[in-house]
LUMDREN-125034 format. One record per atom (N, C-alpha, C, O): y, z, x. Coordinates in steps of 0.001 Angstrom, whole numbers, plus 500000, padded with zeros to 6 digits. Example, Ala and Ser with C-alpha at 12.3 -4.5 7.8 and 13.67 -1.06 7.14 Angstrom:
// residues 2
494310507800513190495500507800512300496700507800513200496681508465514236497750507080512850498940507140513670500030507870512900501138508039513409
This chain:
// residues 134
498750528143107371498452529261106496498075528754105094497153529265104459498809527742104636498541527164103316497141526552103284496413526695102302496765525851104400495436525233104462494339526294104459493278526095103867494600527429105126493611528512105138493423529071103732492298529366103326494512529218102991494413529730101625493627528759100756492793529178099954493887527462100910493145526467100128491663526483100492490805526351099618491362526643101779489951526713102198489267527930101586488128527852101128489980529060101585489416530281101010489151530088099516488102530487099011490093529484098823489928529230097390488741528308097158487937528535096254488633527261097981487518526323097843486184527031098083485216526796097359486132527896099098484897528627099378484523529567098242483354529660097867485519530268097691485250531170096568484748530372095374483805530787094700485372529227095110484954528391093986483519527922094168482724527971093230483185527467095373481814527028095637480823528179095504479736528008094951481195529336096006480339530512095893480086530859094433478950531106094029481159530876093648481032531215092236480174530175091512479315530529090705480406528907091800479618527852091148478146527963091534477268527807090686477876528229092805476492528378093248475803529562092612474649529478092193476514530653092546475943531848091919475711531638090428474729532127089869476612530914089794476457530647088360475194529842088097474526530032087081474877528952089009473674528133088830472399528960088981471371528646088379472473530010089782471279530810090064471147532059089198470042532576089032472228532540088656472218533858088020472132533771086510472636532833085892471494534755085937471480534890084487472653535753084070472825536862084574473458535248083151474636535985082709474416536387081264473919535606080453474793537621080955474727538021079561474279539445079410474226540212080372473960539784078190473578541142077854472336541548078640471360540803078733472404542750079201471273543262079935471215542814081380470293543195082102472170542017081823472175541561083200472488542725084135473347543557083843471775542773085270472040543816086255472921543281087372473090543935088401473477542108087177474310541471088173475578542285088429476088542954087530476077542222089657477320542870090038478449542402089107478638541199088928479199543341088513480268542959087577481286541996088177481754541090087486481637542173089447482624541281090053482114539844090107482860538908089817480857539666090473480285538323090509480166537745089102480497536583088865479694538562088188479510538098086813480836537665086201480925536584085619481861538495086327483158538168085747483778536970086466484423536137085829483593536873087770484093535702088496483476534414087984484158533400087835482183534462087717481490533289087170482008532941085781482244531773085472482181533958084951482673533722083594484091533163083604484394532217082876484958533747084428486337533272084511486374531826085001487126531006084476485564531522086005485500530157086523485005529187085451485560528099085296483977529569084720483440528709083658484463528494082547484574527394082005485214529549082206486252529413081174487314528422081627487761527580080847487715528525082889488733527600083384488197526176083497488944525220083293486927526024083816486355524673083844486382524058082435486631522863082274486124524886081428486209524402080039487649523997079705487873522956079088488611524808080108490017524478079848490425523192080560491100522343079978490016523050081812490354521839082566489734520598081932490312519512081977488548520770081342487864519651080686488401519395079277488014518418078635489282520259078798489822520102077443488871520585076365489072520288075187487836521328076747486854521845075790487342523207075276486893524258075733488268523158074322488889524382073830487929525239073023488091526459072991486950524659072379485955525435071642485164526310072605484948527495072352484739525715073704483968526482074690484840527567075329484372528686075540486097527249075637487012528242076214487265529372075217487370530533075612487363529043073941487586530031072881486431531033072811486641532209072512485236530573073083484051531436073020484068532554074060483318533522073929484903532443075086485017533493076098485980534605075663486017535666076286486750534373074611487688535387074129486936536574073545485849536421072988487524537752073677486896538959073146486720538848071635487476538137070973485733539544071091485540539516069633486806539939068881487130539354067847487520540940069385488750541383068732489809540299068716490524540134067728489909539563069810490883538462069876490500537368068890491361536818068203489210537052068817488764536001067890488919536422066436489055535575065554488900537738066180489135538210064810490580537986064377490853537764063198491495538044065328492914537918064998493480536529065275494607536231064880492704535670065956493168534316066268492037533329065997490989533376066642492258532452065050491241531451064728491183530392065828492077530302066669490130529605065807490004528508066764491179527546066620491720527081067623491577527244065392492719526341065180494006526916065759494796526183066354494225528209065593495413528850066180495350528775067701496354528498068356494183529019068251493998528961069699494292527551070205494978527379071212493775526553069510494002525162069914495488524816069903495954524069070763496232525348068942497679525093068885498420525810070016499462525347070478497878526929070448498523527739071484498302527176072890499169527300073755497154526564073111496768526072074438497242524635074607497209523838073669497683524322075817498178522985076124497276522332077170497610522316078355496120521788076731495216521192077717495888519992078383496720519311077784495513519757079612496090518657080366497219519107081277497619518371082179497732520295081053498797520830081888498251521205083267498906520966084281497053521792083306496464522271084551495666521162085207494996520376084537495749521110086523495006520113087296493819520734088030492769520108088172493999521980088497492936522694089211493056524174088896494138524674088590491936524860088977491916526312088808490790526870089665489691526319089711491082527967090338490074528607091177490245530115091105491355530635091217489140530803090919489165532261090938489395532686092385488625532337093280490460533440092596490818533896093933490217535268094239489734535506095346490248536168093256489680537495093471489340538147092137489885537800091090488416539106092213488013539893091053487894541343091513487267541635092532488502542239090753488354543666091056488016544389089759488669544190088734486992545227089816486504545890088608486525547403088766486290547940089848486810548069087668486699549514087554486043549795086210486628549555085154484844550296086266484052550612085082483925549387084180483263548420084558484537549403083007484359548312082042485594547419081926485840546824080876486369547329083011487571546494083040487643545788084382487499546411085434487866544482084336488016543708085561489332542946085524489729542407084491489987542912086652491170542083086830490775540867087648490100540987088670491196539701087194490858538446087862492161537750088247493087537656087442492219537269089472493363536474089912492886535027090002491928534712090708493579534156089269493260532732089252494436531984089873495592532243089538494133531058090777495169530209091356495107528876090614494083528192090608496230528528089988496319527313089187497205526284089865498211526619090491496818525042089729497635523917090171497951523133088906497045522716088184499229522936088641499603522230087425500817521351087680501496521479088698501072520463086741502246519604086776503021519820085500502450520047084433504327519747085625505185519921084463506361518967084593507184519095085500506428518012083679507497517018083737507449516267085050506406515737085434508570516221085736508639515498087007508147516340088184508023515835089300507870517607087941507374518477089017505855518336089103505138518608088140505390517917090247503960517678090445503358518725091361504007519197092294502142519075091094501348519965091930502047521286092250502324521602093407502318522032091208502893523361091350501740524350091382500858524303090525501737525242092362500677526238092455501231527586092018502317527992092430500469528268091179500876529589090719499661530493090611498520530031090619499919531749090512498874532768090407498914533353088997499988533627088462497758533539088410497655534087087064496709535287087092495602535200087622497151536405086518496310537593086423495657537640085049496334537515084028494345537820085026493594537914083775492932539280083664492682539949084667492653539683082423491923540919082151490634540564081419490646539823080437489520541106081914488217540952081288487687542347080990487747543235081841487162542539079771486642543838079358485182543732078939484747542717078396484443544791079200483043544883078777483006545414077349483657546411077039482245544749076477482062545203075104480623544924074711480176543778074748479897545966074336478489545841073948477654545099074999476825544255074661477884545423076270477087544853077341477475543456077771476757542833078553478593542947077279479006541586077623480479541582078021481284542326077461480827540732079000482205540607079460482964539577078633482437538513078310484220539911078293485067539040077475486457538939078078486972539904078641487053537774077956488432537568078383489366538098077294489166537830076109490386538852077704491370539396076777492744538857077181493328539324078160493260537884076438494575537331076803495676538373076659495676539180075729496611538336077600497755539250077539498853538576076722499117537384076882499468539326075872500488538734074999501857538957075519502830538522074902
């Protein structure tokens, strides 16, 4: 069962990566919101995994960036903690999408811990943004 879940995650990740290479994302896009948000969430996590906090910060909603500077964000995020991330599912209703991300991380002597993270993405002025939950 665990192997089937990993295969499903791998397939979703490949699908999202392939679609990201082919699709135009941004204002005015007619792309399906679930696919678009899945691509954005995957790209944000790839930036986090690479330690590119500036790029990950750019996915935050304008309201979040107004209240949290890049330096504050960098202090809040702990790059290197996560080893893998894959978008597991995306569900959208109007201008709000919920994203489930499966993370693999290590903490201290505990290696390869898998957990599920729920994210919220909102549409603002024709563009999707990640809104961190506090």
